[in-house]
N, C-alpha and C positions, 0 to 999 in steps of 0.2 A: 103659318103653313106655307111651305114652298112648293112650287110646281116645277117639275123637271120634264122636259120634252126630249124624246129620243128620235133622231132622224134616221138611224139605222138600227138593226138588231143589235142590242147590247147584252152581253152575258149577264145572266141572273146573279152570278157571283158578285158583280159590281152593283147591280140594281138592288140587291138584298141589303146593301149597306145603308140605304136610305130608310131611316126610321119612319114607319107608317104613321106615327103620331105627328110627325113634322113635315112629311113630304108626300106629294102625290105625283105618280108617274103617269103622264098623259101625253100620248103621241099626237093628239089632235088639238091641244090647247093653242090658242092664238096669243096668249099672254104668259109665257113661261118666265120663271125667274132664272132658270138655267137650261142649257141644252147639252146633251151628250151626243156626239157624232163620231162616226168612223170615216167613211169615204164620201158621204153626200156632199154635193157642191152647194156652198152657201153664198157664193159671190152675188147672185141675183136675188137673194132672199131679203125681204124687208125685215129689219131688226126691230122687234117690238120694244116699246118704251120700258116695259117691265123687265127686260132681259139684263141680268147682272153678270152672267158668266157663261162661257162655253168651254166644255172639256172635250178635247179630241182624244179618243181612245187609240192612241198611236203616237208616233213621233212627228211625222210630217204634218204641216198645217197649210199646205198649198190650197186646200179646198175651202179655206176660211179667209174672209177679207180682213186681214189684220189691221191695216190702217183705218178702215172704217170703224172697226170695233174699238180701237183706241180712241178715236175722236168722240165716240158715243159713251166712253167710260165702261166698256164691257171687257172684263178680264177674260183672256183666252189662255187655257192651259193645255199642255200636252203631257204625254206619259213616257218620258225618255227612259230607255232601258227596259221597259216592261216587256217588249217583244224581242229583246236583244238575243236571247238564246235561240229562239225560233229562227231568226234570220241567220245567225251564225251557222246553225246546222245546215241550212240550205246553201250557204256559201261554200261550205266544205263539200257538200254534194256537187255543187257546180264545178269546183276544182277537179274533182274526179271525173265528172261527165266530160269536161273539156279535154282532159288529158287522154282518156282511154277511148274516145269516140263511142261511148256507150249508146247514145241515142241513135246514131247511125247504124250501129250493130243490131240493135233491137228492131229497127225498121227493116233491115235486111233479112233478119230471121223470119219475119212475117211473110216475106216473098217466097220462101222455100218450103212452106208448109205442105204443099201438094207433092213433094218429091218422095214421100213415103219412106221406104227403107233406105233411100239414098241421102236422107237429110244429114246423117252423121258424116258421110264422106264430103258432102257439099260444105258443111261447116268447117271441116279441117282444111279444105281447099281455099275457102274464102275468108277465113278469119284474119289473115295477114293484112287485109285491107283496113282493118280497124285497130291495128297496133298503135300504141301511144306510150309516152314516157311516164315513169313513176314520178310522184311529186317529192319523194324523199330526196333530200340533198339539193333541191332546186330553190331558187330565190323568189320569195313572195314579197311584193311591195304592197303595203297596206296604207292606202291614202285616207287618213282620218283615223285617229285613235280615240274615238268616243266609246260609248258602251259596246256597240257592235264591233267596231274595229279592234278593240282590245281583246274581246273574246275570240275573234277570228285569229288574231295574232297568236294568242296563247295556244289555241287548238293546232295551228300550223306548226308551232315549235314542237308540240308533242308528237306531231306526225313526221318530225325530222326535217322540216324545211328551214331555210335561212330566211329570217323575217326582217325586213327593213320597214320601219314605220315613218310616216310623214304626217306631221301635225304642228303647224306653226303656233297653234293655240294651246298646246300641251303645257300645263303648269310646270314651272321650273321645279326640279326635284321629284317629279311624278314617278311613282314606283311602277316599274314594268317587269314582267316575267323575264328571267334570265334567257338569253337567246334572241331577244328583241332589241335591235339597234334602231336609233332614230337618226334620220338624215332629212333635213328640211330643204334640200335642194333637189327639185324634180329632175333637173338636167343631169344630175349624177345618178339618180335612182332609175330612171327609165332605161338607160342603156344596159343595165345589169339584171333587170328583172325578167324572170321567166314567166311570172304571173303577176298581174296587177289587179287588185280588188279595191273598189271605190266605196268609201263610207263617209262622205261629206254631204252637207246640206246643199241644196241648189240655190246659189246666189249669183249675182252678176259676175263675181270673180271665178266661180267654179263652173258656170255654164259652158258646155262643150270643151271642158278641159281635155277630153280625148278628141283630138282633131288631127288634121293633116300634119300640122307642125309637130305636135307631141308624138304622134305615131312614127314620124321619121326618125325620132331619137331612140326608138325601141328596137329590140331584136325582131327579126322577121318571124321568129317562132313564138312571139309573145302571145299569151292567152289572157284576155281581159274579162273581168267579172264586174257587172254593174247591178248591185242589189240596193242601190241608194235612190237614184232618181234618173229617169230616162234621159233627160236633157243634159246630163253630165257628159254625154258622148254625142258627137256629131254623127248621126246615123249614116249619112252619105260617105263620110270619111271612113267609117268602119267598113261599109260595104266595099268601097274602093280598095281598102287595105287587104281585105280577105280575098278579093278577086285578083289582086296583083301579087299575092304571096307575101305581103308585108305583115300579116297577122295570122296566127294559127287558129284562133277561136275567139268568139265573143259570146259570153253568157250573160243574159239580162233577164231581170224579173219584170221588165217593162216593154212588152212587145209593141211594135208599131208596124204599120203596113209596109214600110220601106225596108224592114229587115226580116220579116217573117218569110221563111222559105229560102233564105240566102244560105248557100253552102258555107258552113263554118259557124253559123249562128245557132245558138241554143236559146230559144225564146220560151220563157216560163211565165205563165199567166198570173203574175203578182201574187205568189204564194208565200213570200217571205215571212209574213206574220200569221199565216193561215193555219194555226194550230189552236186547239181548244185551250191549251195552257196560256198561250200568248193573249188570246182574246179575253180570258179571265183576268190575267194580270193587268192588261190595259184598262179594262172596265173597273177593276178594283181600285187602281191608282187614280183614275179619273174621278171616281165617286168620292174618294177621300179628299181630293183637291177641292171639289165643289163644296163638300160638306164643311170643310175647314174655312173656306172663304165665305160661304153664306151665313154660317153660324157664328164665326169668330172674326171674319175680316182678314184672316191670315192668307198670305200668298206664297205658294211654292210651285215651281215649275210653270210659271206663266211665261208666255213668249212675247208679251207686249207690255207687261208691268213689272216693276222690280220685286224681288223676293223680300217680303217683310213679314215678320212673325213676332208676336208679343203675347205673353201670358196676361190674362185679364186681371186687372187690379182695381178697377173702379166699379161703380154702380151701373154705368152704361158705357158704350163705346161708339165713337164717331170715326168713320173712315172717309178719307177725301182723296179722290183721284184728281190731280191737278198738273198744270204745266210746271216744268222745272225752271222757275224764273226767280230773280232776286226779290227778297222780302216776302215771299209767299208764306213761309212758315210763320214768320212774325205776324203777318196779317191775319192768318188763321187763328193763332193762339190769342192775339189781341181781341179778335172778334168774340171768341168764347169767353174770355175774361170780362169783356165789357158787358156781357149778358149775365155776369155774376156767378159764373160756374168755375169751380176749381178743377184744374187739370191734374189728374193723379199720375199718369204716365203718358209718354209721347215717343213715337218712333216714326222716322221719315227716311225713305230711301228714294233714289232716283235711278232712272234708266234712260239715258239720253235726254230727250226733251220732255219726258213724262216722269212724274213723281207720285208717291203714294204715302199718305200719312195715316197712322193709327193713333187715336187719341182716346185714352180712358179718362172719364170724368166722374165726379163724385155724386152726381144726381142725374136723373132722367132729363134729357134736353127737351125744351119746348120746341114746337115747330118753328117758332121765330128764330131760334138759334140756327137751325139747319138752313132756313131760308137766308139768313144773314151770311152764312158761309158760302152758300150756293151763289150768292150775288157778287162774290169777290171775283174780280177779273182774273181769268186763268184757271178757275175751278171748273172741273169737268163733271164730276159726280160726287154727291155727298150721301152718305148712308148712316143710319143709326142702328145699333145692335144692342139689345137689352139682355 
């Protein structure tokens, strides 16, 4: 029996995937086998020895201490693409809001409520203050062509925009919708873009990629959309650009005190994935990942361990999280063979300094076998699955 702890409200569509005969959902347990989380901060959380895996119902994992989990042999999963359509729709909404000054116009309308029969005349007189360009025929730069970036690009093409994609990690020969061109030189993209939308993870390389230097390369009429991570943009640089007429609008799903209320900023309270469909998709994918890992030892969509999957062929299965170092595989297999057990199948993959082995064997291992593997220098966690 496995125990799953939820740190946030998780959709029942996902929780219902856990077989009640095998799993207990307990929000208060102190010794869970797995955790499902959305936005709860885990950096200061004490990780129980029982914990095998964490599933983040969403793409970003900034709220999870990844290095700590890796050191403890805890697999961390996310759900890439599960909320992509929800975010795409809000990005398209942001494009239109930024262009047509819709939010300003709505706020203004609220101020003329008491004019009674004169409202119509006031509207016709004042509407010119909120005029803005159409997006058809304009150039949209999509920075990052992952699940969300691709959907945004495709929708923008359908709306008649010229789309330039930027993604140095895009696989060679990747199939893109007609109308999407790729240029991996930001110095060439920024000067021609009417709109720029960010869809990259927050890394040391991408942090504050929107800054004084990059803004200086853009059109003074550029409209920037950030539905990825707040720190991709230098807030002060954005404020300065808006106040100095170097940027027309900044739309973000990550409000902060220094940009809220600034003329030209449209701050949305992190609604990108706030749809019932997205929450259901994320919960469902996260549950599937945990179930396959807990019951079969297979790994898919882990952010700290390599993807490894193998059909069961033996009587029992041993999984080993270990450091990626010379002779490790030989040492593990020699240890199993020395204990008189035949290996039916073996699969090992690495991810940087960490590796993961799945070993199917022809008999149920004694505890001594597991202890012998655990004692190998460089082994982080050993588990047996029957």
